[in-house]
C-alpha positions in Angstrom: -5.1 18.3 67.9 -8.6 17.0 69.5 -10.7 19.7 68.2 -9.3 19.1 64.4 -10.6 15.5 64.5 -13.8 16.9 66.0 -14.2 18.7 63.1 -13.5 16.2 60.9 -15.8 14.2 62.3 -18.2 16.7 61.6 -17.5 17.3 58.4 -18.2 13.6 57.8 -21.6 14.2 59.4 -22.9 17.1 57.6 -22.0 14.9 54.7 -23.9 11.8 55.9 -27.0 14.5 56.7 -26.7 15.9 53.3 -26.7 12.3 51.2 -30.1 11.4 53.9 -31.6 14.6 52.7 -31.2 15.4 49.3 -32.0 12.1 46.7 -29.4 12.7 43.9 -26.9 14.4 46.1 -23.4 13.1 45.1 -20.6 13.5 47.9 -17.1 15.1 46.5 -15.0 15.5 49.4 -15.3 16.9 53.2 -12.3 18.2 55.4 -11.8 20.3 58.3 -10.8 23.7 58.4 -8.8 25.6 61.1 -12.7 27.1 62.2 -14.4 24.8 61.5 -15.6 22.4 58.4 -16.1 22.3 54.6 -18.0 19.7 52.4 -18.1 19.7 48.6 -20.8 18.2 46.7 -23.2 17.5 43.4 -26.5 18.5 43.3 -28.7 20.0 40.2 -31.3 21.7 42.2 -30.7 25.8 43.4 -29.9 26.3 47.5 -30.1 28.9 49.3 -30.2 30.5 53.4 -33.5 28.5 53.4 -31.6 25.2 53.0 -29.2 26.2 55.5 -31.7 26.4 58.1 -33.0 23.0 57.2 -29.3 21.5 57.1 -28.6 22.8 60.6 -31.7 21.2 61.9 -31.1 18.2 60.6 -27.7 18.1 62.1 -28.9 19.1 66.0 -31.4 15.9 65.4 -28.5 14.0 63.9 -26.0 15.0 67.0 -28.0 13.2 69.3 -27.4 10.0 67.8 -24.0 11.0 66.2 -21.8 9.0 68.7 -23.8 6.1 68.2 -21.7 5.3 65.2 -20.0 1.4 64.3 -16.1 3.0 65.0 -14.4 0.6 61.9 -10.3 0.7 60.7 -9.9 -0.5 57.4 -6.7 -0.5 54.4 -7.0 2.5 52.5 -7.7 0.0 49.4 -10.8 -1.6 51.4 -12.0 1.9 52.0 -11.9 3.2 48.6 -14.0 0.2 47.3 -16.3 0.3 50.0 -17.3 4.0 49.0 -17.6 3.1 45.6 -19.6 0.3 46.6 -22.1 2.7 48.3 -21.8 5.2 45.5 -19.3 7.6 46.5 -17.1 7.3 43.8 -16.6 11.0 43.5 -15.9 11.0 46.8 -13.4 7.8 47.3 -11.8 10.0 43.8 -10.9 12.6 46.1 -9.5 11.2 48.7 -5.8 11.0 48.8 -4.5 7.7 51.8 -2.7 5.0 50.2 -4.1 1.4 49.4 -2.1 0.2 52.5 -2.9 2.8 55.1 -4.8 2.3 58.1 -8.2 4.6 57.5 -10.8 5.4 61.0 -14.1 5.4 59.6 -17.4 5.0 61.2 -20.9 3.7 59.8 -24.0 5.0 60.4 -26.9 2.3 59.3 -26.2 1.4 56.4 -23.2 4.2 55.2 -19.5 4.2 56.5 -17.7 7.7 55.8 -14.0 8.2 56.6 -13.7 9.5 60.1 -11.7 9.7 63.0 -13.5 8.1 66.3 -14.7 11.1 68.8 -16.4 8.8 71.9 -17.8 12.1 73.2 -19.0 15.0 71.4 -21.1 18.0 72.1 -19.7 20.8 69.4 -20.8 24.4 69.1 -21.7 24.9 65.7 -22.8 27.3 63.0 -23.4 26.8 58.8 -22.1 29.8 57.5 -22.5 29.5 53.8 -23.6 28.1 50.6 -21.7 28.6 47.5 -22.1 27.1 44.0 -18.5 27.9 42.1 -19.2 26.0 39.2 -22.6 24.7 37.7 -24.1 21.9 40.0 -21.0 22.3 42.1 -22.1 23.7 46.1 -19.4 24.3 48.2 -20.8 24.4 52.3 -18.6 25.9 55.1 -19.5 26.1 59.1 -17.9 27.0 62.1 -17.3 24.7 65.2 -15.3 25.0 68.0 -15.4 23.5 71.7 -17.5 26.2 73.4 -20.0 28.4 72.8 -17.9 31.4 74.0 -15.5 30.8 71.0 -18.1 30.1 68.2 -19.4 33.7 69.5 -16.2 35.5 69.0 -15.7 34.1 65.8 -19.2 34.8 64.5 -18.6 38.5 65.5 -15.5 39.3 63.4 -17.0 36.9 61.1 -19.6 39.4 60.5 -17.2 42.1 60.2 -14.7 39.9 58.4 -14.1 42.2 55.7 -12.2 44.7 57.5 -10.1 42.1 59.0 -9.0 39.5 56.3 -5.9 40.6 55.3 -6.7 37.8 51.7 -9.8 40.0 51.0 -8.4 43.3 51.7 -5.4 42.4 49.3 -8.4 41.3 46.6 -9.8 44.8 47.0 -6.4 46.5 46.7 -5.7 45.1 43.1 -2.7 43.0 44.6 -4.0 39.3 44.2 -6.8 37.9 42.3 -9.7 36.5 44.4 -8.0 32.7 43.1 -4.9 33.6 44.8 -2.8 34.5 42.2 -0.6 37.4 42.8 -0.8 40.5 40.2 1.9 42.8 39.0 1.5 45.3 41.4 1.5 42.5 44.1 4.5 41.2 43.1 5.8 45.1 43.2 4.8 45.4 46.8 6.5 42.0 48.0 9.7 43.0 46.3 9.4 46.3 48.2 8.8 44.8 51.5 11.4 42.3 50.8 14.1 44.7 49.9 13.6 46.3 52.9 14.0 43.5 55.2 17.4 42.8 53.5 18.5 46.3 54.3 17.3 46.4 58.1 19.8 43.0 58.3 22.8 44.5 56.2 22.6 48.0 58.3 23.2 45.5 61.2 25.9 43.8 60.1 24.2 40.1 58.8 24.4 38.5 56.1 21.3 36.6 54.1 20.8 33.3 53.9 18.4 31.6 51.1 16.9 28.0 52.2 19.3 25.6 53.8 22.8 26.3 53.3 23.9 24.1 56.3 24.4 26.7 58.4 21.3 26.1 60.1 19.9 22.7 61.8 16.6 21.7 59.4 14.0 22.8 62.0 15.5 26.4 62.0 13.3 26.7 58.3 10.3 24.6 59.5 7.0 27.2 59.6 5.2 27.1 63.0 3.0 29.7 62.5 0.0 29.5 64.9 0.2 29.4 68.6 -3.7 28.4 69.4 -6.4 26.5 67.3 -8.4 29.7 66.1 -7.0 31.2 63.0 -9.2 32.1 60.3 -7.2 34.0 57.8 -5.0 31.1 56.8 -5.2 32.7 53.2 -2.0 34.6 53.8 -1.2 34.8 57.6 -0.8 31.2 57.6 1.8 31.3 54.8 4.4 28.5 54.7 6.2 30.6 51.8 10.0 30.6 52.6 11.8 32.8 55.6 14.1 34.9 54.9 17.2 34.0 57.0 19.9 36.2 58.1 23.0 35.3 60.4 25.4 37.5 62.6 28.8 36.5 62.3 29.5 38.2 65.7 26.9 35.8 67.2 25.6 38.4 69.5 22.2 38.7 68.3 19.1 38.9 71.0 15.1 38.2 70.3 14.8 41.9 71.8 17.0 43.2 68.5 15.7 41.1 66.3 11.6 42.4 67.4 12.6 45.9 67.6 10.5 47.0 64.4 7.5 45.5 65.9 6.9 48.2 68.1 5.7 50.1 65.6 2.6 47.9 65.3 -0.2 47.6 67.4 -0.3 43.9 66.6 -0.7 42.2 70.0 2.7 40.3 71.2 3.4 36.6 72.5 6.9 35.9 73.3 8.9 32.7 73.9 12.7 32.2 75.0 13.5 32.3 71.4 10.1 33.6 69.1 7.6 36.2 68.6 4.5 35.5 67.6 2.3 38.3 66.6 -1.4 38.4 66.7 -4.0 39.1 64.1 -7.0 41.2 64.6 -9.0 37.4 65.2 -7.2 36.5 68.4 -4.7 34.3 67.1 -1.0 34.2 67.1 1.3 33.6 64.0 5.2 33.4 64.8 7.0 36.5 62.9 10.8 36.1 64.5 12.8 33.3 65.1 16.3 33.0 66.5 18.7 30.0 65.8 21.8 29.3 67.6 24.2 26.7 65.4 27.8 26.0 65.7 28.5 29.2 68.1 26.5 31.1 65.2 23.3 33.2 65.6 20.8 33.4 63.1 17.9 35.1 63.0 14.5 35.5 61.0 12.6 38.5 60.3 9.0 38.0 59.6 8.3 34.2 58.3 7.8 35.5 54.8 7.3 39.3 53.0 3.7 37.5 52.3 2.7 36.9 56.1 4.4 41.0 56.8 2.2 42.2 53.8 -0.8 40.7 55.8 -0.2 42.3 59.0 0.1 45.6 57.3 -3.0 45.1 55.3 -4.5 44.4 58.7 -3.4 47.4 60.1 -4.1 50.0 57.4 -7.3 48.3 56.4 -5.6 48.0 53.3 -5.2 51.7 52.3 -1.4 51.5 50.5 -0.1 54.7 50.9 -0.7 54.3 54.7 0.6 50.8 54.6 3.8 52.0 52.5 4.5 54.5 55.2 4.2 52.2 58.2 6.6 49.7 56.1 9.3 52.5 55.7 9.0 53.2 59.9 9.2 49.9 60.6 12.4 48.6 58.4 13.9 52.2 57.9 14.4 53.7 61.3 17.8 55.0 62.5 18.9 52.4 65.1 
């Protein structure tokens, strides 16, 4: 995807800018995010909003010459050796490419960093925040889009993200820790949703299936959660956790029958011939139901996982668990 390549490139450019601006700064890692980029580095001095302003100004200047970087392609082992030679041992340690793998690099002056070769580059970006999760280790994130209107829309949502980020809502409700570990209350709620899902299928004569047992082709279990390139709530909605599958021995189920519970949600919907995508409050769409036909048998998934179901319910109820449980009951226990 072109935009992800541009985000990778800009992450490397940000790393380069940091190295040139701050003596003694050590790059740890950098990568593209679904909505921008992330850079981690080690620096002993305190950093604040003033730092972000200075860095953003420097990046605007560097963008004018960013495309003048010299493109290189190296074997992975040689690329790692070059990074270590340049004094970027921590960055080399964090990279996962193999020694025989071909790696795209870009060289600016005396510094070469892993990055895709971008020929034309005019992004719209904004630095979002700088955090220090551990003493001396800094975590920088920014947003980057191809058009100003996309960046503007994203920043509006980001400013109000506490109401629309299901991961944040889950932490406030005591379902999950800030590190992403599910608490007993969250596990119990997920189990309740799973049981409601299973009961929904059982009432319609379906038989549940866990994992690929030869009933469906391999692609039936692959996760294709995103319909566009602007996902933000990746913590939960982007989940690749296991699907609950069921199959209809009569082979007559239709997509319309599978997606009937979603009429209770306010979430925007998009349909393809065999899948349903639900939209979150941030404008991205996630695959939620899918029909697969195999050897005359029709199979269907309801939600990619109970985790994703919980994410949509959290968004719709703004984290109020009583409303969430009531809505879940309407969706899965209605009489058909």
